[in-house]
N, C-alpha and C positions, 0 to 999 in steps of 0.2 A: 504492500499500500503506500509507504514512504516513497518509495521508486517512481510509482504511477504519481504522486504527486507533485515530485519534482519535474518529471518530463513534463506535467501538464504546466508547470510554473515558468520552464524554460520556452514551452511554445508561445506562452502568453508575454513574454518579456521579450522574445526574439523574433518570434514568427517562424521558427525554425525548427525542426524535430531534434529531440535531444540527441539521437545518434549522430546527428550531422555536426551539430555542436561540437561533441567528442571527437569526431574524425577531424573536424578543422583545428583542435587544440591538439590532436596528438601529431598533426602534420606542420607544427609551429617549429621554429628552430628551438631545439632542447627538449622537443617532445618526444614521446614513444607511443609504441602500443599499449604501454601502461597509464597514460595521461600525458597532459601539455606542460609546457615549460612553467617553471616558477612565477606565480603572479606578483610576488614581492622579492626583488633581486637580493634584500639583506637578511632572507629567511635563514635560521640556522635551527639545529636541533639539538637540545642539551639531552642526554641520553645517560640516566643513571643507570648504572650497570651495578652487577656484583657477582662475586665467585658461583659457580654452579651449585657447589655443595651448600654453600651458604643460602642460597634460593630454595634449594630443595627443603633445608629446615624451615625456613618462614613459611613455605608454601604448606608443609604438614602443619606447623602450629596454626596457620589459619583454617584449615580442614577441622583441626581441633576445636579452635574456637568458634567456628560455625555452628559445630553440633552442640558446644556448650549453651550456645544463646538460642537454640532450638530449631536447627536444621531439621532434624529427623521429624520432629511433629508436624514441620510444614509439611514436609513430604507424605506424613499419614492423612492428614489432614485434606490434603489435595486428592489423594489417592482414594480417600472415604467418599469425597463430594463427587468424584468422578465416577465412582461406580453407584450411588445413590443416583444420578443425572441417568447413566445408561440403562439402569435398570428401569426406571421410571418411562424412558423411551422405548424400552424394549430391545434395546443393542447389545449384541456380543462384545466382551472386552477385546480391547486390539491395544497391546502395548507397543507394538513394533513400529510406531510413528508419531510424529508432533512432539509434544513435550517429554513424552515418555523415554525418548531418545536421547534426550539432552542430559549434561552432566550432573548427577545427583540421583536422580529416578534410576538411571540404567545400572548405577552400581549398587543401588540398593533395591533391585526389582524383587530378587528371590526373596527377600526380608518382608518387602512390604505387602506380596500375595499371601502371607501366612496371616491366620488368625491373631487375636490377642494372646490367646493361651499358648498358641504354638512360638509366637515371638520369645516368650519365656522360659521355653526350654533350652535343651543344652545346644540342640540342633540350631535353634533359633538363633541364640546368642553367637553361634559360629559364623552365621550367614551374615550377622550384623558386624561384626569385626570384619569380615572377609569384605563386606561393603565400604568399612571405613580405608582399608587398605589399598581398595581398587580406586576409591574417590582420590587419595594422595597420589597414587601412582598415575592415573589419566590427568592428574591437574598439574604434574611434573611434565609428563608429556606434552600438553598443551602449552606450556612455559616454552619450551624446545623448539614448538612448532612458532612461536612468536619470535622468538630470536632467530631463528631460520628466516622468517618474513621479512624482519628488519634487514637483517645481512643484505639479502637479497633486492629488496627496495630502494636500500639506501645505501650499503657500504660498497657493493659490487657494480651496480650498473654504472657503464660508461657511456651509452647509448642514447643517453637522455640526461638532461639538467635534474641535480640533486641537491639539496642544501649541504652544507658542511656538517657532520654529524661530531660533537664534541662528546666523548664518552667520560663520565665521572664515575668514579668506583664507590659505590655505597656500601660496600661489604661491611664495613666498621661503622657501626652508629655513632660511637665515641670520638671518630675522627671525620663527623660528616661536615663541619665548617672547612676543616683542612683540605679535604678531598673531594668535596662537593659544592658547598656554597661558595666559598671565595673563589676557586677556578671558573665557577659559573659566573660569578659577577665580574670575574676579568676579562672573560670572553664577550660578555655583553659590552662592558666599557670600552673594550678596544674596540669592537665595532662601533659604537655609536660615536668615538672619536677619529673612525676611518682610519685605523691601525689593524695589522695583521694580529690576532691572538697569539699570544706565545704558546699556548696548549695546542699540540697537535691533533688534528682529526682523525678521526676512527675511520674516514673513507679509505678503502683498499685501493680504489683505483683513482688516481689522480691526473693523469694525461692520457693521451691516446696511444702511447706506445706499450702502455701496459693492459690494454683492450686485448690484445690477443692472448688467446687461452694456449698456444702452442708454445709459450715461454718455457724453455727445459733447463734452463740455468738452475746449477746445483749449489745448494746451501747446507752447511754442516753444522749443524748445534752442537757445540762442544758442553753445554749444559746439561741437555736431553740426550745427548749421543743419539742423535739420530738425523738423518738427511732428508732436506725439504726440497722439493722442485718447484721451481718457478717463482717469480717475485711474489705475487699476490698471496700463494701459500705461505712462503716466508714470513711476509708482513702478517698475516694471520696468526701464525705460528708463535712468534715473538710476543704479540699482544693477548696470547691466550692464557687463561689461569693455570694451565699445567706447566707451562714453562715457567711463568714468574713465580710458581710456588718453587720449583726446580732450584732456580736462581737463588732464591731467598734462603734455600737450604744449604746450597753451594758455599755462599757467603758466611752462613753460620758455622759450616765446618771449618772454613778457612780461617775465621776468628779463633775458634780452638784451638786450631793447629797451632797458631801464633802465640796463643796464652801457654800451651805445651812448652813450646820450644823456649820460652823466655823463663819457664820455672827452673 
């Protein structure tokens, strides 16, 4: 419905079909099949990131918090209302489409179809725990799909205009000012003054030469003891959480070795 309303709005404002306007935007300099050029030239993206392990823990806590705040009761109430309505209309239960396939319902389906008495049995409790575990897993997978979408839409494209992306590490809340707020303010201040921000962008493609995926340049990472092929892959590797973790570990070991030598 919102898409239809937007298409009608475009027709009313321009006298053109929505699809026609989209094709025009895609054909502009800096546009592509994904969309048109940037509407505002000074657009930037401040992307608050964190290590995957930290994000997974936060997502798990969020699921636990949602359950504590009544998620399960909401699911039960909706389930009961649906069944009351379908029985009233003489319909058969169909849990294979619509909202029942969304995150939450699908994971607890086997538990929700039990009677209240069955839910209190050992088997019912196992299904409940399995639902919680499944909800956490699917939430983690969804976050990874979001990350992949961001990378493909903003970090890798070279066939269209994309805003510079500045990654800000929000892994440690105690360092929020140091690693997120102050760097973000620095980026905005620099752009407002017409300067190049000191913080390096996270965009992996910066010029036309890097568009070619056939780059076979060999890079050796002494920290991780692995070989990476291609400049784009190399940049992604050195910015990755695993590389940074290994680098931090190596620095710590070197400090300990120096201490032992001085003893």
